C-alpha positions in Angstrom: 16.1 -21.9 40.9 16.5 -24.3 38.0 15.2 -23.5 34.5 15.1 -25.3 31.2 17.4 -23.8 28.6 16.5 -24.1 24.9 19.4 -24.1 22.5 18.6 -23.4 18.9 21.4 -23.9 16.3 20.8 -22.3 13.0 22.3 -22.9 9.6 23.8 -19.8 8.0 22.8 -19.1 4.4 25.2 -19.8 1.5 27.4 -16.9 0.6 25.4 -14.2 -1.4 22.1 -16.0 -0.6 19.2 -14.1 0.8 15.7 -15.4 1.2 12.8 -13.6 -0.5 11.4 -11.4 2.2 8.0 -11.3 0.7 5.8 -14.1 2.1 3.4 -16.0 -0.2 -0.3 -15.3 0.0 -1.9 -18.8 0.2 -5.6 -17.9 0.3 -7.6 -19.9 -2.2 -10.8 -17.9 -2.2 -13.2 -20.8 -1.9 -15.5 -21.4 1.1 -15.6 -24.7 3.0 -18.2 -26.0 0.6 -16.0 -25.4 -2.4 -17.9 -22.4 -3.7 -16.0 -19.4 -5.0 -15.7 -16.7 -2.3 -14.6 -13.4 -3.9 -12.7 -11.1 -1.5 -14.5 -7.9 -0.6 -11.4 -6.3 0.9 -7.6 -6.4 0.2 -6.1 -9.8 1.3 -2.5 -10.0 2.6 -0.3 -12.7 4.0 -0.6 -13.1 7.8 1.0 -10.8 10.5 3.3 -9.0 10.6 2.2 -8.0 7.1 -0.2 -5.1 7.4 -1.7 -2.2 5.5 -2.6 1.4 6.4 -5.1 3.4 4.4 -3.7 6.7 3.4 -6.2 8.2 0.9 -9.8 7.3 -0.1 -11.3 8.7 -3.2 -14.9 9.9 -3.0 -14.5 10.1 0.8 -11.6 12.4 1.6 -11.7 16.1 0.7 -9.1 17.7 -1.6 -8.2 21.4 -1.5 -7.4 23.4 -4.6 -5.1 26.4 -5.2 -7.9 28.8 -4.5 -8.7 27.4 -1.1 -11.8 25.6 -2.1 -12.4 21.9 -1.4 -14.3 19.0 -2.9 -14.5 15.2 -2.6 -11.4 13.6 -4.0 -11.5 12.1 -7.5 -11.3 8.3 -7.8 -9.7 5.7 -10.1 -6.3 6.0 -8.3 -3.5 4.8 -10.6 0.2 5.9 -10.6 1.8 6.5 -7.2 4.9 8.6 -6.6 6.8 8.9 -3.4 9.2 11.8 -3.2 11.3 11.6 0.0 11.7 14.6 2.2 15.4 15.1 2.9 16.1 11.7 1.5 13.9 9.9 4.1 12.1 6.7 3.6 9.7 7.5 6.5 8.5 10.9 5.4 7.7 12.1 1.9 5.3 13.6 -0.6 2.9 11.1 -2.1 1.3 11.8 -5.5 -1.7 9.9 -6.8 -3.0 9.9 -10.4 -6.8 9.9 -11.1 -7.5 8.1 -14.4 -11.2 8.7 -14.7 -12.4 11.6 -17.0 -15.1 13.6 -15.4 -16.6 17.1 -14.9 -15.3 18.8 -11.8 -15.6 22.6 -11.4 -13.5 22.6 -8.2 -10.6 20.3 -8.9 -10.7 20.7 -12.7 -12.4 18.7 -15.4 -10.8 15.6 -16.8 -8.5 13.5 -14.7 -6.1 14.9 -12.1 -3.5 14.3 -9.4 -3.5 14.6 -5.6 -0.5 15.4 -3.4 -0.2 14.8 0.3 2.6 14.3 2.9 2.8 11.0 4.6 5.0 9.8 7.4 5.7 6.7 9.4 4.9 6.8 13.1 7.3 4.5 14.8 5.3 4.5 18.1 2.1 3.2 16.5 4.0 1.4 13.6 1.6 3.0 11.1 1.8 5.4 8.2 -0.2 8.6 8.6 -1.0 11.7 6.6 0.0 15.2 7.8 -2.3 18.2 7.9 -0.8 21.6 7.3 -2.2 25.1 6.5 -3.1 23.9 3.0 -5.1 20.9 4.3 -4.4 17.2 4.2 -4.8 16.6 0.5 -3.9 19.1 -2.3 -5.2 19.1 -5.9 -2.5 19.6 -8.5 -3.1 22.7 -10.5 -3.2 21.9 -14.3 -5.0 25.0 -15.7 -1.8 26.6 -17.0 -1.2 23.7 -19.3 -4.8 23.4 -20.5 -5.9 20.8 -18.0 -5.2 17.1 -17.9 -7.2 13.9 -18.4 -7.0 10.1 -18.1 -4.0 10.3 -15.7 -2.8 6.8 -15.8 0.8 5.8 -15.3 3.8 8.1 -15.1 7.4 8.6 -14.2 9.2 9.4 -11.0 12.8 10.8 -11.3 15.5 10.4 -8.7 15.7 14.2 -8.3 12.1 14.7 -7.2 10.2 15.4 -10.4 7.1 13.5 -11.4 5.6 13.1 -14.9 1.9 12.1 -15.2 0.9 10.1 -18.2 -2.3 11.0 -20.1 -3.7 7.8 -21.7 -7.1 6.9 -23.3 -6.2 8.3 -26.7 -9.4 6.9 -28.1 -11.5 9.2 -25.9 -9.8 12.3 -27.4 -10.8 12.0 -31.1 -12.8 15.2 -31.1 -14.0 18.1 -29.0 -17.4 16.5 -28.9 -15.9 13.3 -27.5 -14.0 15.1 -24.7 -17.1 17.1 -23.8 -19.1 13.9 -23.5 -22.5 15.6 -23.3 -21.4 17.7 -20.3 -20.0 14.8 -18.3 -16.4 15.4 -19.4 -14.3 18.5 -20.2 -16.4 21.7 -20.5 -13.9 24.0 -22.1 -13.5 23.0 -25.7 -11.9 26.2 -27.0 -8.6 26.1 -28.9 -5.5 26.0 -26.8 -2.4 28.1 -27.5 0.9 26.1 -27.5 3.5 28.8 -26.8 6.7 26.8 -27.0 7.8 23.5 -28.5 11.1 21.8 -27.7 12.7 25.1 -26.4 11.5 27.3 -29.3 8.6 29.7 -29.5 5.7 28.5 -31.7 2.5 30.3 -30.5 0.4 27.8 -32.3 -3.3 27.2 -31.6 -4.5 23.6 -31.6 -7.9 22.0 -31.1 -8.6 21.3 -27.4 -8.9 17.6 -27.9 -5.3 17.6 -29.3 -4.0 19.0 -26.1 -4.4 15.7 -24.3 -2.3 12.4 -24.4 1.1 13.7 -23.3 3.5 13.4 -20.5 3.1 16.3 -18.1 5.8 17.4 -15.8 4.6 18.2 -12.2 6.3 20.2 -9.4 5.2 18.0 -6.5 6.0 20.3 -3.6 4.1 23.2 -5.2 1.3 20.9 -6.5 1.3 22.4 -10.0 2.0 21.4 -13.6 5.3 22.6 -15.1 4.7 21.8 -18.8 3.1 19.4 -21.2 5.9 17.5 -23.0 4.8 18.0 -26.6 8.3 17.0 -27.6 7.7 13.5 -26.2 4.8 13.0 -28.6 1.0 12.6 -28.5 -0.1 9.0 -28.0 -1.6 6.8 -25.3 1.1 7.5 -22.7 1.3 4.9 -20.0 4.7 4.6 -18.3 8.3 5.8 -18.4 11.7 5.2 -16.8 14.7 7.5 -16.6 18.3 6.1 -16.9 21.1 7.1 -14.6 22.3 9.8 -17.0 19.2 11.8 -16.0 18.7 12.5 -19.7 17.3 9.3 -21.3 13.6 8.5 -20.7 12.1 5.3 -22.1 8.3 5.6 -22.8 5.5 3.2 -23.4 2.3 3.4 -25.5 -0.9 1.6 -24.5 -2.7 1.3 -27.8 -5.0 -1.7 -27.9 -4.6 -2.3 -31.7 -0.9 -1.9 -31.8 1.5 0.2 -29.7 5.0 1.6 -30.1 8.1 1.9 -27.9 9.9 5.2 -27.6 12.8 6.9 -25.9 13.5 10.6 -25.4 17.0 11.9 -24.9 17.2 15.4 -23.4 19.9 17.8 -24.3 20.7 18.6 -20.7 20.5 16.4 -17.6 17.3 16.8 -15.5 15.8 19.1 -18.1 13.4 17.6 -20.6 12.3 20.8 -22.2 14.6 20.2 -25.2 15.6 16.9 -26.7 15.0 14.3 -29.3 12.4 11.5 -29.6 13.2 8.1 -31.0 11.1 5.1 -31.8 12.1 1.4 -31.6 12.6 -0.9 -34.6 13.3 -4.5 -34.0 15.5 -6.5 -36.5 13.5 -8.9 -38.6 15.0 -12.0 -36.9 14.3 -10.5 -33.4 18.0 -10.5 -32.6 18.5 -6.9 -31.6 17.1 -3.7 -32.9 17.7 0.0 -33.4 16.3 3.4 -32.5 15.0 5.7 -35.3 15.3 9.4 -34.7 11.9 11.1 -35.3 11.4 14.6 -36.8 11.3 17.1 -33.9 8.4 19.2 -35.3 5.2 20.1 -33.6 3.1 18.6 -36.4 5.0 15.4 -36.2 4.6 15.1 -32.4 0.9 15.8 -32.6 0.7 12.5 -34.6 3.7 10.7 -33.1 2.5 7.1 -33.5 1.5 7.6 -37.1 4.9 9.1 -37.9 6.7 6.3 -36.0 4.7 3.6 -37.9 5.4 5.2 -41.2 9.1 5.0 -40.3 8.8 1.3 -39.7 8.5 1.2 -35.9 7.9 -2.2 -34.3 4.3 -2.9 -33.2 3.6 -4.4 -29.8 0.4 -5.3 -28.0 -0.4 -2.6 -25.4 2.8 -1.6 -23.6 2.1 -0.7 -20.1 4.6 0.1 -17.3 8.3 0.1 -17.7 11.1 -0.3 -15.1 14.8 -0.5 -15.4 16.7 -2.4 -12.7 19.9 -0.8 -14.0 21.0 1.0 -17.2 21.5 -2.3 -19.0 18.2 -4.2 -18.3 14.7 -2.7 -18.6 11.5 -4.7 -18.1 8.2 -3.8 -19.8 4.7 -5.2 -19.2 3.0 -6.0 -22.4 -0.5 -6.5 -21.1 -2.3 -8.3 -23.9 -6.0 -8.0 -24.5 -7.6 -11.2 -23.2 -9.3 -11.7 -26.6 -8.7 -11.7 -30.3 -7.1 -8.5 -31.6 -6.4 -7.1 -35.1 -3.2 -5.1 -35.6 -3.5 -4.9 -39.4 -4.2 -1.2 -39.4 -0.9 -0.5 -37.6 1.0 -2.8 -40.1 -0.7 -1.1 -43.1 0.6 2.2 -41.7 4.1 0.9 -42.0 4.8 -0.8 -38.7 6.4 -4.2 -38.4 5.0 -6.8 -35.9 7.3 -7.7 -33.0 9.0 -11.1 -33.4 7.2 -12.8 -30.6 3.8 -11.6 -31.8 4.6 -12.9 -35.3 5.0 -16.4 -33.7 1.7 -15.9 -31.9 0.0 -14.8 -35.1 1.3 -17.9 -36.9 0.2 -20.2 -34.1 -3.5 -20.2 -35.3 -2.5 -21.4 -38.7 -3.0 -18.1 -40.6 -0.5 -15.2 -40.6 -3.2 -12.5 -41.0 -2.3 -9.9 -38.2 -5.3 -11.3 -36.2 -4.4 -13.3 -33.1 -5.5 -14.0 -29.6 -3.3 -12.6 -26.8 -5.0 -13.7 -23.6 -2.5 -13.3 -20.8 0.1 -10.8 -21.8 3.8 -11.0 -20.7 6.8 -9.2 -19.3 9.4 -8.1 -21.9 13.1 -7.4 -21.4 15.0 -4.7 -23.3 18.7 -5.1 -23.4 20.0 -1.6 -23.8 23.4 -2.6 -25.3 22.0 -4.8 -28.1 18.6 -3.0 -28.3 17.0 -6.5 -28.2 13.5 -6.9 -26.9 12.6 -10.4 -25.8 10.0 -12.2 -23.7 11.2 -12.6 -20.1 8.0 -14.1 -18.6 5.0 -15.3 -20.5 1.7 -14.7 -18.7 -0.9 -17.4 -17.9 -0.8 -20.2 -15.4 -4.0 -22.1 -14.8 -6.5 -22.8 -17.6 -9.5 -20.6 -17.4 -12.0 -23.3 -16.5 -9.7 -24.9 -14.0 -8.7 -21.5 -12.5 -7.4 -21.9 -9.0 -6.6 -18.6 -7.4 -4.4 -20.3 -4.8 -1.9 -21.0 -7.6 -0.1 -18.4 -9.6 -1.9 -17.0 -12.6 -0.6 -13.7 -14.1 -3.2 -12.2 -16.4 -2.4 -9.6 -17.5 0.6 -7.7 -16.1 0.3 -3.9 -15.8 2.0 -2.0 -13.0 5.7 -2.6 -12.6 8.2 -1.3 -10.0 11.4 -2.6 -8.5 13.3 -2.5 -5.2 16.5 -3.8 -3.7 16.4 -5.5 -0.4 19.6 -6.9 1.2 21.3 -7.0 -2.1 18.5 -8.7 -4.0 16.4 -7.1 -6.7 12.7 -7.7 -6.8 10.0 -6.7 -9.3 6.5 -6.0 -8.1 3.9 -6.8 -10.8 0.3 -5.5 -10.6 -2.5 -7.2 -12.5 -5.3 -5.6 -14.5 -7.2 -8.7 -15.3 -9.9 -8.5 -17.9 -13.5 -8.6 -16.7 -15.6 -11.7 -16.5 -16.4 -13.2 -19.8 -13.1 -12.7 -21.5 -10.7 -15.5 -21.9 -8.1 -14.4 -19.3 -10.7 -14.2 -16.5 -11.5 -16.8 -13.9 -14.8 -18.4 -15.0 -15.9 -19.0 -11.4 -15.9 -15.4 -10.3 -18.5 -12.8 -11.1 -16.0 -9.9 -11.3 -12.3 -9.3 -11.7 -9.7 -10.9 -9.4 -6.5 -8.9 -9.5 -3.4 -9.6 -7.6 0.2 -8.4 -7.1 3.2 -10.7 -7.6 6.9 -10.5 -6.6 9.6 -11.7 -9.0 13.3 -12.1 -7.9 15.3 -10.7 -10.8 18.7 -10.5 -9.0 20.4 -12.9 -11.4 18.7 -11.7 -14.5 20.6 -12.1 -17.8 19.9 -11.7 -21.5 17.9 -14.7 -22.7 16.8 -15.7 -19.3 13.3 -17.1 -19.1 11.2 -16.9 -16.0 8.2 -19.2 -15.2 4.9 -18.6 -13.5 6.1 -20.7 -10.7 8.9 -18.2 -10.0 6.3 -15.6 -8.9 5.4 -15.0 -5.3 1.7 -13.9 -4.9 1.8 -11.1 -2.3 -1.5 -9.3 -2.5 -5.0 -10.0 -3.7 -7.3 -7.0 -4.4 -11.0 -6.8 -3.6 -13.6 -7.7 -6.1 -13.8 -5.6 -9.3 -10.5 -3.7 -8.7 -7.3 -3.3 -10.5 -4.2 -3.4 -8.3 -1.9 -0.6 -9.6 0.5 2.2 -8.7 3.1 0.0 -6.9 5.9 2.1 -5.4 8.6 1.3 -2.8 10.3 3.7 -0.4 14.0 3.9 -1.2 14.9 1.5 1.6 12.3 -1.0 0.5 10.5 -1.2 3.8 7.2 0.2 2.6 5.2 -0.7 -0.5 2.5 1.7 -1.8 -0.3 0.3 -3.9 -3.6 1.6 -5.2 -6.9 -0.3 -5.3 -8.6 1.2 -8.4 -12.4 1.2 -9.1 -13.3 -1.7 -6.8 -16.9 -3.0 -6.6 -19.3 -0.7 -4.7 -20.5 -3.6 -2.7 -17.2 -4.2 -1.0 -16.7 -3.4 2.6 -15.5 0.2 3.3 -13.1 1.6 2.4 -12.7 -0.9 -0.4 -15.9 0.3 -2.0 -13.9 3.3 -3.2 -10.5 3.7 -4.8 -7.9 3.7 -2.0 -4.2 4.2 -1.5 -2.5 1.8 0.9 0.9 1.3 2.4 2.0 -2.3 3.0 4.6 -3.0 5.7 6.1 -5.8 7.7 7.5 -8.0 5.0 11.1 -7.1 5.8 10.4 -8.2 9.4 9.4 -11.7 8.5 11.6 -14.5 9.9 10.8 -18.0 8.8 12.2 -20.8 10.9 11.8 -24.4 10.2 11.4 -26.0 13.6 11.0 -29.6 12.4 11.1 -33.2 13.7 13.4 -32.6 16.6 11.1 -29.8 17.9 8.1 -31.9 17.4 9.6 -34.5 19.7 10.0 -31.9 22.3 6.4 -30.7 21.9 5.3 -34.2 23.0 7.0 -33.6 26.3 5.9 -31.1 28.9 6.2 -28.0 26.8 5.5 -26.7 23.2 6.7 -24.1 20.8 4.4 -22.5 18.2 3.6 -21.5 15.5 5.6 -23.8 13.1 6.8 -22.2 10.9 7.0 -18.9 12.7 6.8 -15.3 11.5 8.7 -13.1 13.8 7.1 -14.0 17.2 7.9 -17.4 18.6 5.7 -18.5 21.5 6.7 -21.0 24.3 4.1 -22.8 26.4 6.4 -22.6 29.4 8.5 -19.7 30.6 12.2 -20.5 30.1 15.5 -19.3 28.9 16.0 -19.3 25.1 19.2 -18.9 23.0 20.2 -19.1 19.3 23.7 -20.0 18.2 25.2 -20.3 14.7 27.1 -23.3 13.5 30.4 -21.7 14.6 29.1 -21.6 18.1 28.6 -17.8 18.2 25.5 -16.8 20.2 23.1 -14.6 18.1 20.2 -14.1 20.5 19.4 -14.9 24.1 16.2 -14.3 26.1 15.8 -15.0 29.8 12.6 -16.1 31.6 10.6 -15.7 28.3 7.4 -17.1 26.9 7.4 -15.0 23.7 10.6 -14.4 21.7 10.8 -11.7 19.0 13.2 -13.0 16.2 13.1 -9.9 14.1 16.3 -8.5 15.6 18.5 -11.2 14.1 21.3 -9.7 12.0 21.1 -9.4 8.3 21.7 -12.7 6.6 21.0 -14.7 9.7 17.4 -13.8 10.2 16.8 -15.0 6.6 17.3 -18.7 7.1 17.3 -20.6 10.4 17.1 -23.9 8.5 16.8 -27.2 10.4 16.9 -26.3 14.1 18.6 -28.4 16.7 17.2 -28.0 20.2 18.6 -29.3 23.5 16.2 -29.2 26.3 18.4 -31.1 28.7 20.8 -28.2 29.2 20.0 -26.5 32.4 21.2 -23.4 34.2 20.9 -22.3 37.8 
């Protein structure tokens, strides 16, 4: 029996080179007639990229400490993944709920849900485990006086999670938090027993007991403490350095926010320590950290104290992610409209250098400026310099083309290392229709998630919008948020927060998804020489190919590198799975050379 034998020779990548494993989403969201076609479900690149739905707010039931159950809260935000026994295919998943509401079962205010998820290798899908406590557990916050507006947070490398209480403007009084019965019902004073390791036994107004970082024991699904020593302000995100003592913290205040860091006295124990606020040098070339007074009264008004000390004023600092102890990225989300930071400056703050330039751009230095798109900042730990790493924007609003990159504004931020390369995942929280950062052609938000390769990052390095890879588009009305990778980088968790109710289920509710398959993508460039062969009696498709290569005739198939070493062979095949190529080789097959004339008996 004689068979055709296909010989594919592949180029090896340059030393140290690895192709971005995240394929680009090319959907343009216009129908054939050229009309805008807003997505009503999450949109991903083609197979093998896929999603699994793990948790749906308003649909799944959550069980509390007393054994009662109720529909899960919505507005999913921060995601934590705590591996069980160090595994990347089995762990505790924690989800923040940002919305403030009355809930007699799961607790008034915001909240957090914990569940155990695992990857089923037979079905190649993530699933949620059910145990004696049910599938989904509600975190018990009563001992710390409840929680609310659970937005971003912190995940430590030793299994602790901190949930961030935001929405400072909603906690100006007990009347505000009660919200005519729709919010927090208990407005009695709360007793703060300890502060920074010392006994204080001080009663404070209930509304002053919100807007803190709150430590959570994930396995037990209960709060450990409110971190009064980290200050009261619009907490958003945090990141812990490798010393397990230093936590960098962001403040999401729409009329001027401040950057902080907390240094614990002991590793992995944040019950005692010191809070610092950031002050940039006038010329923007470096900065310093100012030690704040560690007194309860000072921490109850942490931002006011920081501004009085001369802290630098930013524009809504969101999530923060260090790729190492030297380089930390921060999303400064902007406002999508004109903002006034004069109150923060009158309080003693100094405007960040890049915002001074923006303020002057309109011809009047008056602390009123338009920050439409936001940006990603870089903090150099050694020099304490904060600089712009990537300016937001892309397409002009009225020429907005969703098939091209347009970051507006960045919010969620997380990193992963895949095959020696470091990638940032950036979630968008685009402003609603009508504001300058929004696509004029769409009736609601269009929020996406982008990937940025920061492997070669260095101080002063500037990224461009074209450097981003658009990876996910969320359904209409949503915010994409809560990005989190498993430690091996093979799974990406993401939340779809408050999508439009008219979307197709489950995307008419807040949902938690896992995205997989991106590390299996193999891109080959079977070009002119292959096309010549396809004009003969057989063909090979698709071109380019993602993982599975199809042959129109059954034949033998082999791949060799340029040194003549065979990397893969398949006999009597019509479909060839290329995902098994060794690391480095499956990244880049380059221009392929095929020889159909070689035959074997």
